[in-house]
C-alpha positions in Angstrom: 0.0 0.0 0.0 2.9 2.4 0.8 4.4 1.8 -2.6 1.0 2.4 -4.3 0.5 5.6 -2.4 4.0 6.9 -3.4 3.3 6.1 -7.0 -0.1 7.7 -6.8 1.5 10.9 -5.3 4.0 11.1 -8.1 1.4 10.8 -10.8 -1.4 12.7 -9.0 -0.9 15.9 -10.9 -1.4 14.2 -14.3 -3.9 11.6 -13.3 -6.8 13.1 -15.2 -4.9 13.0 -18.5 -3.1 9.7 -18.1 -6.1 7.4 -18.6 -6.7 7.1 -22.3 -8.5 3.8 -22.7 -11.1 3.4 -25.4 -14.7 3.1 -24.3 -17.4 0.9 -25.6 -20.9 2.3 -25.6 -24.1 0.4 -25.1 -27.2 1.9 -26.6 -30.4 1.9 -24.7 -33.1 -0.6 -25.2 -35.9 0.5 -27.5 -37.2 1.0 -31.0 -36.1 3.0 -34.0 -32.5 2.8 -32.9 -30.2 3.5 -35.9 -27.3 5.5 -34.7 -25.3 4.8 -37.8 -25.9 7.6 -40.3 -24.0 6.0 -43.2 -25.8 5.9 -46.5 -25.0 2.3 -46.9 -27.0 1.3 -43.8 -30.7 0.4 -44.2 -33.3 2.2 -42.3 -33.7 0.0 -39.2 -37.4 0.5 -38.2 -37.7 -1.5 -35.1 -36.0 -4.0 -32.9 -37.0 -6.7 -30.5 -34.1 -5.7 -28.2 -31.9 -2.6 -27.9 -28.6 -2.7 -29.6 -25.0 -2.2 -28.4 -21.8 -4.1 -28.3 -19.8 -6.0 -25.8 -16.2 -4.9 -26.6 -12.9 -6.3 -25.5 -12.5 -3.5 -23.0 -15.2 -4.4 -20.5 -13.4 -6.0 -17.6 -13.6 -3.6 -14.7 -13.2 -0.1 -13.3 -9.8 1.6 -13.1 -8.7 2.6 -9.6 -5.4 4.1 -8.4 -4.6 3.5 -4.7 -7.8 4.3 -2.9 -9.2 6.8 -5.4 -11.0 6.0 -8.5 -9.6 7.9 -11.6 -12.2 6.9 -14.2 -15.2 4.8 -14.8 -13.9 3.5 -18.1 -13.8 -0.2 -18.6 -10.6 -2.2 -19.0 -9.8 -5.8 -19.7 -6.8 -7.9 -18.7 -5.4 -7.9 -22.2 -5.5 -4.2 -22.9 -2.0 -2.8 -23.4 -3.0 0.8 -24.4 -2.5 1.9 -20.8 1.0 0.5 -20.5 2.7 3.7 -21.6 1.1 5.7 -18.7 0.4 3.2 -15.9 2.1 0.0 -14.7 0.0 -3.1 -13.9 0.3 -2.4 -10.1 -1.4 0.9 -10.5 -4.6 -0.6 -11.9 -7.4 -2.2 -10.0 -10.0 -4.5 -11.5 -13.3 -4.0 -9.7 -15.9 -6.8 -9.4 -18.8 -6.2 -11.8 -21.4 -7.0 -9.2 -22.7 -3.6 -8.3 -23.3 -4.6 -4.7 -19.7 -5.8 -4.2 -16.8 -3.4 -3.5 -13.9 -5.8 -4.0 -11.1 -5.1 -6.4 -7.8 -6.7 -7.4 -4.7 -6.1 -9.5 -4.9 -7.4 -13.1 -2.5 -10.2 -12.2 -4.6 -11.3 -9.2 -7.8 -10.9 -11.2 -6.4 -13.1 -13.9 -5.7 -15.8 -11.4 -8.7 -15.7 -9.1 -11.6 -13.7 -10.7 -14.4 -15.5 -12.6 -15.5 -14.3 -16.0 -19.0 -14.3 -17.3 -19.7 -17.4 -19.4 -20.6 -15.3 -22.4 -18.6 -12.1 -22.3 -15.6 -10.5 -20.6 -17.3 -9.2 -17.4 -15.2 -10.2 -14.3 -16.4 -11.1 -10.9 -14.5 -11.7 -7.7 -16.4 -15.0 -7.0 -18.9 -17.4 -8.5 -21.4 -16.1 -5.9 -21.1 -12.5 -7.3 -21.4 -13.7 -10.8 -24.5 -15.6 -10.0 -26.0 -12.7 -8.0 -25.5 -10.3 -10.8 -26.7 -12.5 -13.6 -30.4 -11.5 -13.6 -29.3 -7.8 -14.0 -26.5 -8.6 -16.5 -28.2 -11.2 -18.6 -30.2 -8.8 -20.9 -27.3 -6.8 -22.1 -25.1 -9.9 -22.2 -27.4 -12.1 -24.2 -28.7 -9.5 -26.7 -26.3 -6.7 -27.3 -24.0 -8.6 -29.6 -26.9 -10.3 -31.5 -28.8 -7.0 -31.8 -25.7 -5.3 -33.3 -25.4 -8.3 -35.7 -29.0 -7.9 -36.8 -28.2 -4.3 -37.9 -25.2 -5.6 -39.9 -27.3 -8.4 -41.4 -29.9 -5.9 -42.6 -27.1 -3.7 -44.1 -25.7 -6.8 -45.9 -29.2 -7.6 -47.2 -29.2 -4.2 -48.8 -25.6 -4.0 -50.1 -25.0 -7.5 -51.3 -26.4 -7.8 -54.8 -27.0 -11.6 -54.8 -28.7 -11.4 -51.4 -30.9 -8.5 -52.5 -31.9 -10.3 -55.6 -32.8 -13.5 -53.7 -34.8 -11.7 -51.0 -36.6 -9.5 -53.6 -37.6 -12.5 -55.6 -38.9 -14.2 -52.4 -40.8 -11.1 -51.4 -42.4 -10.4 -54.8 -43.5 -14.0 -55.4 -44.7 -14.3 -51.8 -46.9 -11.2 -52.2 -48.3 -12.3 -55.5 -49.3 -15.8 -54.1 -50.1 -15.1 -50.5 -50.7 -11.3 -50.1 -48.9 -8.9 -47.8 -46.2 -10.3 -45.5 -42.5 -10.2 -44.5 -39.4 -12.0 -45.5 -38.1 -13.8 -42.4 -34.3 -14.6 -42.3 -33.4 -16.9 -39.4 -29.8 -17.6 -38.2 -29.4 -20.5 -35.9 -26.4 -18.8 -34.1 -24.5 -15.6 -33.9 -21.6 -17.2 -35.7 -23.9 -18.0 -38.7 -24.9 -14.4 -38.9 -21.3 -13.3 -38.8 -20.5 -15.7 -41.7 -23.3 -14.1 -43.8 -22.0 -10.6 -43.0 -18.5 -11.7 -44.1 -19.3 -13.9 -47.1 -22.7 -12.7 -48.3 -25.3 -14.7 -50.1 -23.6 -18.1 -49.9 -23.9 -18.0 -46.1 -27.5 -16.6 -45.9 -29.7 -18.0 -43.2 -33.1 -19.7 -43.6 -35.2 -17.2 -45.6 -38.9 -17.7 -46.0 -42.0 -15.6 -46.7 -44.5 -15.2 -43.8 -48.0 -13.7 -44.3 -48.8 -11.0 -41.8 -51.5 -13.1 -40.1 -49.0 -15.8 -39.4 -46.5 -13.6 -37.5 -46.0 -14.8 -34.0 -46.0 -12.2 -31.1 -44.3 -14.7 -28.7 -41.3 -15.0 -31.1 -40.5 -11.3 -31.4 -42.2 -9.5 -28.5 -45.1 -7.1 -28.3 -43.5 -3.9 -29.7 -41.8 -5.4 -32.7 -45.0 -7.5 -33.5 -47.1 -4.3 -33.4 -44.6 -2.5 -35.6 -44.5 -5.3 -38.1 -48.3 -5.5 -38.2 -48.4 -1.8 -38.9 -45.7 -1.8 -41.5 -47.2 -4.8 -43.4 -50.3 -2.8 -44.1 -48.5 0.4 -45.1 -45.5 -0.7 -47.3 -45.8 -0.6 -51.1 -45.3 -4.2 -52.3 -44.5 -3.0 -55.9 -41.3 -1.3 -54.8 -40.5 -2.3 -51.2 -40.1 -5.4 -49.1 -40.1 -6.0 -45.3 -37.1 -7.9 -43.9 -37.4 -9.5 -40.5 -34.1 -10.8 -39.2 -34.0 -13.2 -36.2 -30.8 -14.6 -34.6 -31.0 -17.5 -32.1 -28.8 -16.8 -29.1 -27.7 -19.7 -27.0 -26.0 -18.8 -23.7 -24.8 -20.3 -20.5 -26.6 -19.2 -17.3 -24.9 -19.9 -13.9 -26.7 -22.5 -11.9 -27.8 -22.2 -8.3 -25.4 -23.6 -5.7 -23.6 -26.6 -7.0 -26.0 -27.0 -9.9 -24.5 -27.3 -13.4 -24.6 -24.4 -15.9 -28.0 -24.0 -17.6 -28.4 -23.4 -21.3 -30.8 -20.6 -22.5 -32.1 -20.1 -26.0 -33.7 -16.9 -27.2 -34.4 -15.0 -30.4 -33.1 -11.5 -31.0 -34.8 -9.8 -33.9 -35.1 -6.5 -35.9 -36.8 -5.4 -39.0 -36.3 -3.0 -41.9 -38.1 -1.8 -45.0 -35.8 -2.2 -48.1 -36.2 -1.5 -51.8 -36.9 -4.3 -54.2 -34.2 -5.2 -56.7 -35.0 -3.5 -60.0 -33.7 -6.3 -62.2 -36.0 -8.8 -60.4 -39.0 -6.5 -61.0 -38.2 -6.3 -64.7 -37.7 -10.1 -65.0 -41.0 -10.9 -63.3 -42.8 -8.4 -65.5 -41.4 -10.1 -68.6 -42.5 -13.5 -67.2 -46.0 -12.3 -66.5 -46.3 -10.8 -70.0 -45.1 -14.1 -71.5 -47.6 -16.1 -69.4 -50.5 -13.8 -70.5 -49.6 -14.4 -74.1 -49.5 -18.1 -73.6 -52.9 -18.0 -71.9 -54.4 -16.0 -74.8 -53.1 -18.7 -77.3 -54.6 -21.5 -75.2 -58.0 -19.7 -75.1 -58.3 -19.9 -78.9 -58.2 -23.7 -78.8 -59.9 -24.6 -75.5 -61.9 -23.2 -72.7 -59.9 -22.3 -69.7 -61.6 -22.9 -66.3 -60.3 -20.6 -63.6 -60.3 -22.0 -60.1 -60.7 -19.3 -57.4 -57.8 -19.1 -55.0 -58.6 -20.2 -51.5 -59.4 -17.4 -49.1 -58.1 -17.1 -45.5 -60.6 -15.7 -43.0 -58.9 -13.4 -40.4 -60.7 -12.4 -37.3 -59.1 -9.5 -35.3 -60.5 -9.0 -31.8 -59.4 -5.6 -30.4 -60.0 -3.6 -27.2 -58.8 -0.3 -25.7 -56.6 -1.1 -22.7 -57.2 2.4 -21.4 -60.9 1.7 -20.7 -60.3 -1.6 -18.9 -60.6 0.1 -15.5 -64.2 1.2 -16.2 -66.9 -0.7 -14.4 -67.6 -4.0 -16.0 -65.3 -3.3 -19.0 -62.9 -6.1 -18.3 -65.7 -8.6 -17.9 -67.3 -7.4 -21.1 -64.0 -7.9 -23.0 -63.6 -11.5 -21.8 -67.3 -12.4 -22.3 -67.4 -11.1 -25.9 -64.2 -12.9 -26.8 -65.6 -16.2 -25.4 -69.0 -15.7 -27.1 -67.5 -14.8 -30.5 -65.2 -17.8 -30.6 -67.8 -20.2 -29.2 -70.1 -19.4 -32.2 -67.4 -21.0 -34.3 -67.1 -24.0 -32.0 -63.9 -22.8 -30.4 -64.0 -23.1 -26.6 -61.1 -20.9 -25.4 -61.1 -22.3 -21.9 -60.8 -25.9 -23.2 -58.8 -25.6 -26.4 -56.5 -22.7 -25.4 -56.3 -22.8 -21.5 -53.1 -20.8 -21.3 -54.6 -18.0 -23.4 -57.8 -18.1 -21.4 -55.8 -17.8 -18.1 -53.8 -14.8 -19.5 -57.0 -13.1 -20.6 -58.8 -13.7 -17.3 -55.8 -12.4 -15.3 -55.7 -9.3 -17.4 -59.4 -8.5 -17.4 -59.5 -9.1 -13.6 -56.9 -6.4 -13.2 -54.2 -8.7 -11.8 -51.8 -7.6 -14.5 -51.5 -4.4 -16.5 -50.2 -5.8 -19.8 -51.6 -8.2 -22.4 -49.4 -9.2 -25.3 -51.1 -9.9 -28.6 -51.8 -13.6 -29.5 -52.4 -15.3 -32.8 -54.5 -18.5 -32.9 -55.2 -20.8 -35.8 -58.4 -22.7 -34.7 -60.8 -24.6 -36.9 -64.4 -23.4 -37.5 -66.7 -26.3 -36.5 -69.5 -25.2 -38.9 -67.4 -24.8 -42.1 -64.6 -27.2 -41.2 -62.1 -24.5 -42.4 -59.2 -23.1 -40.3 -59.1 -19.4 -39.7 -56.7 -16.9 -38.1 -57.8 -15.1 -34.8 -55.7 -12.2 -33.5 -56.5 -10.9 -30.0 -54.7 -7.6 -29.3 -55.0 -4.3 -27.4 -55.2 -1.2 -29.6 -54.5 2.2 -28.2 -56.5 5.2 -29.5 -53.8 7.9 -29.0 -52.0 9.1 -32.1 -48.6 8.0 -30.8 -49.7 4.4 -30.2 -52.2 3.8 -32.9 -51.9 0.6 -34.9 -53.3 0.5 -38.4 -55.2 -2.7 -38.9 -55.3 -4.5 -42.2 -58.2 -3.6 -44.5 -61.0 -6.0 -45.4 -59.8 -6.3 -49.0 -56.3 -7.7 -48.2 -55.6 -9.7 -51.3 -57.5 -13.0 -51.1 -58.0 -12.7 -47.3 -61.3 -11.8 -45.7 -60.5 -9.6 -42.7 -63.0 -8.9 -39.9 -62.1 -6.5 -37.1 -64.4 -6.4 -34.0 -64.0 -4.2 -30.9 -64.7 -6.6 -28.1 -64.8 -3.8 -25.6 -68.0 -2.5 -27.1 -71.5 -3.6 -26.1 -72.3 -3.7 -29.8 -69.6 -6.3 -30.6 -72.0 -9.3 -31.0 -74.4 -7.2 -33.1 -71.5 -6.2 -35.4 -70.6 -9.9 -35.7 -74.2 -10.8 -36.6 -74.2 -8.1 -39.3 -70.9 -9.4 -40.7 -72.1 -13.0 -40.8 -75.3 -11.9 -42.5 -73.3 -10.0 -45.1 -71.1 -13.0 -45.7 -74.0 -15.4 -46.3 -75.6 -12.9 -48.8 -72.4 -12.5 -50.8 -71.4 -16.2 -50.8 
């Protein structure tokens, strides 16, 4: 300690200028995060989790003697400080915010325990385990969220990738209606390979209709944003890309329990331009097909088979009115009645969804995430899509629901928080029978 105090006294006059380590910023969780203003980056519209990066320099807090000089992070392998400070001048602080222990880099390298997934250092396994719940969100998602941005940029800049995704988006729209192109990577390493090598390492790409989007996969906010974008984008010139990266991480077990494995999806979306060459090729193919059909009509009668329609039932309610007398009970009753008319018993067929709805309408929880069901109508024998979701009425939170003329889909939207919900359903069913 005397040696440290002497060294600190010698360098005290220049302490504020002697620490020149690079910092690594972590952006806040939220939507519309696109801090990169480069023209080559796509416009990132929404994200399931906030971005950021876990850099090499994230090991601890610098302290000299008993006084802290800076809150910048350092790692054991960082040599940028060697010109100004010796190893004995630095102190690595335990990353558990409730622990005040610190050690020299040499001792920390010997005795400290690092996070299973990043470079955070802890003085003991107990501190690492205690800090996990607070640390896990940034640890699991920051790298993957940053990779999602880079993947979206590669989808825009890589010519072969843009052609492939544009073809998938255009053919998907023509055959299935509005939707998004979902690109799934099974690991962060797979996403890095795509960023480095381009199209030859692309993840699993598929076209997903907007009614088939799963809220549980991407979270409430990104789901609401994708639902809104899928009704607003121009399919003749734009496409929606939804990138999902599977993150597998180690979570410290309790006591002597072994390490647990956790698997989660981190996702973001963007609206990109369609490849112009693909649009030209598809237009030529469509023109050639029309000419061929005209030639066939001269020799035989062509029987056109109508494409199958998908019935989509959207049950909405205003969460701001739930506290009114009897409003919560009305919401639950209307949902149960509307589905029971189609032979769907929510309590029996979807007990988990029923329990969530009952808990929400009783006021035991303040949040209800949208759900998408794919039940079968007992009267017609056909499957239909049912979306149950809260819709705010304020301008900042409004969600534009799909129109009733969405391609080949038949969309019905009912406000289950209204006393006239069942009457609206009766009118809709009467109109359907008269037009069918």
